[in-house]
C-alpha positions in Angstrom: 32.9 13.8 -58.1 32.6 15.1 -54.5 28.9 15.7 -54.9 27.8 12.1 -56.0 30.3 10.9 -53.1 28.5 13.1 -50.4 25.1 12.0 -51.7 25.8 8.6 -51.7 27.3 8.8 -48.2 23.7 10.4 -47.3 21.7 8.3 -48.8 23.7 5.2 -47.0 22.8 6.9 -43.8 19.2 7.7 -45.1 18.8 3.7 -45.5 20.2 2.9 -42.3 17.8 5.4 -40.7 15.2 3.7 -42.2 16.1 0.5 -41.2 16.6 1.4 -37.6 12.8 2.8 -37.6 11.4 -0.4 -39.2 13.2 -2.3 -36.4 11.7 -0.1 -33.4 8.3 -0.1 -35.3 8.8 -4.0 -35.0 9.7 -4.3 -31.6 7.0 -1.6 -30.5 4.1 -3.6 -32.3 5.6 -7.1 -30.7 5.6 -5.5 -27.3 1.8 -3.9 -27.7 0.7 -7.3 -29.1 1.9 -9.8 -26.2 0.9 -7.1 -23.7 -2.8 -7.1 -25.2 -2.5 -10.9 -24.9 -1.6 -10.8 -21.6 -4.2 -8.1 -20.5 -7.1 -10.2 -22.4 -6.0 -13.8 -20.3 -5.8 -11.6 -17.1 -9.4 -10.0 -17.7 -11.1 -13.2 -18.5 -9.5 -14.9 -15.6 -10.9 -12.3 -13.4 -14.2 -12.5 -14.7 -14.7 -16.1 -14.4 -12.5 -17.1 -11.2 -15.4 -18.1 -9.3 -16.9 -20.8 -11.8 -15.0 -23.7 -11.0 -15.3 -23.4 -6.9 -18.9 -22.7 -7.0 -19.6 -25.7 -9.8 -17.7 -28.0 -7.1 -20.0 -26.3 -4.1 -23.0 -27.4 -6.0 -21.9 -30.6 -7.0 -21.6 -31.5 -3.2 -25.0 -30.3 -2.3 -24.6 -26.5 -1.3 -27.2 -24.1 -2.8 -26.3 -20.3 -2.7 -28.6 -18.2 -0.1 -28.9 -14.3 0.0 -29.4 -12.5 3.4 -30.1 -8.5 3.3 -28.7 -6.7 6.3 -30.6 -3.6 7.9 -28.4 -1.5 6.2 -29.1 -2.9 2.9 -26.0 -4.9 2.3 -26.7 -8.1 0.4 -24.9 -11.2 1.5 -24.2 -14.2 -0.7 -23.8 -17.2 1.6 -23.8 -21.2 1.1 -25.9 -23.5 2.7 -26.7 -27.5 3.0 -29.6 -28.7 2.0 
């Protein structure tokens, strides 16, 4: 009788451990998904941050000009037509 009681107790502990591991995996997966979504929004925003102001600038009548300095540096600037 003692062996089967010990086995049952061991099985309960093992089942509890599996549940805890499952919860930990779900929490980590959720954190990874949230971080991926946040990073995607951040990257997209950084790649397209200048489109709205540039459209407004063109709409007002400015056009983009480039000037190359003596050291090879290229400057972009906006000038009125």
